[in-house]
N, C-alpha and C positions, 0 to 999 in steps of 0.2 A: 639866777641861772634857771632858765625856763626851757632848756632843751629836753626833748623826750629821750629817755634812755632805753637802749635795747640791752637786755641781759642774756648772755649766752651761758647755758648750764653745762656742768660737768659733774657726773655722778648723780645719785638719787638719795632720797631719804636723809638720814643723818650725815651722809658724806657729800651732800650737794654743795658744790661751790659754783657761784655765778660770777661772771666777768662782765664788765662794761667799761666804756671809755667816755670821759666827759672833759671837754676843754683841754684835750691833749694829755690827760692823765689816765692811765689804766688803773682800774679798781678791781679787786677781787673780794667777794663776800663769802664767808663760810655760813651760807644760808641754812644748811641742814643742822648745824650746831646751834645756830642763833634762833631761827624761827620755828623749826620743827621739833622742839623739845621744851619741856618746862625748865625754869631756872629758879634758883634760890637767891633772893635779894639780900643785900647786906643786913636788913633787919630780920632775916630768917623766914620771911614768907615766900611762898611759891607763886610764880607768875608763868603764864603760858600765852604767848602771842596768838596762838591758834584759837584762843577763846575770845578774841577781839574781832572787830570788823576790818582790821588792818590787813594789808597784803605785804609780802616781801617787796614787791615793786615800790609801793608807797614809802615804806620805811627806808629802803636802801637809796632811793632817790633823794630823800630828805638828808640822809647821812652824807651823800655826795655833795649836796648843796652846802651843808654845814662845814665839811672839810674844806671846800673851796673858799668859803667866807673866812675861815680860820687862816688858811694859807695867804689869802689876799690881804689880810690885816697884819701880816708879818709873822704869823706863827709857823712853827715847823714841827714835823712829826719825828719821833725817835726812829732811828734807822736800825733795822735788824742787823746785827753783826757783833763784832768783838766787844764793843763798849756798851752794848744794849743792856738797859736796866729793866724797863717795863713799858708796855704800850701806853699811848695817850688814851685817857678816858674822858669822854664828854657826854653831855645829856642834851637831848633835843625833845621838842614837843611835836607829836604827830597825831592830828585829829583828837587832841585832848589827852593823849597818853604820853607819859614821861618815858622816854626810851634812852637807856645808856648804851654806849658802844665803846669798843676798844679798837684802836687802829695803830698801825706802824707803817713806815715806809720800808719797802724791800730794797735790797742793794741795786736792783735794776731800775729803781725810780717809781715803780708802781706802788699802790697803796693797798694794804691788806687789812680788811676789817674782820678780825678773828671771831668776834662775838658782838651781839646786841641783844638787849633784853628789856622787858618792861620793868620799871622801877616800883610799880605798885599795882 
């Protein structure tokens, strides 16, 4: 997937949500929660993507590509609703950084990435 993505912002700082569309699928990213704050990793260390050379555009475009590859290979995302258990979590590599993300499909068919963070 080589298309250039345009991200439309809503909110600022920690409440920033960005929207894009790729190959007919609407995506929303909670960029403020994901990129613009530190995170504690499962091993207890703190990471902060603002301390890398990465940008939200780079990370979110790679996540879109990964989700499309996952769906094209027959995968499906959990759908937010009555039987929802937990979001899908996957890892990608962006410019040498391991990034984990969590995503769900919303009832309207769009995909929400609620968080992403550096793994180390």
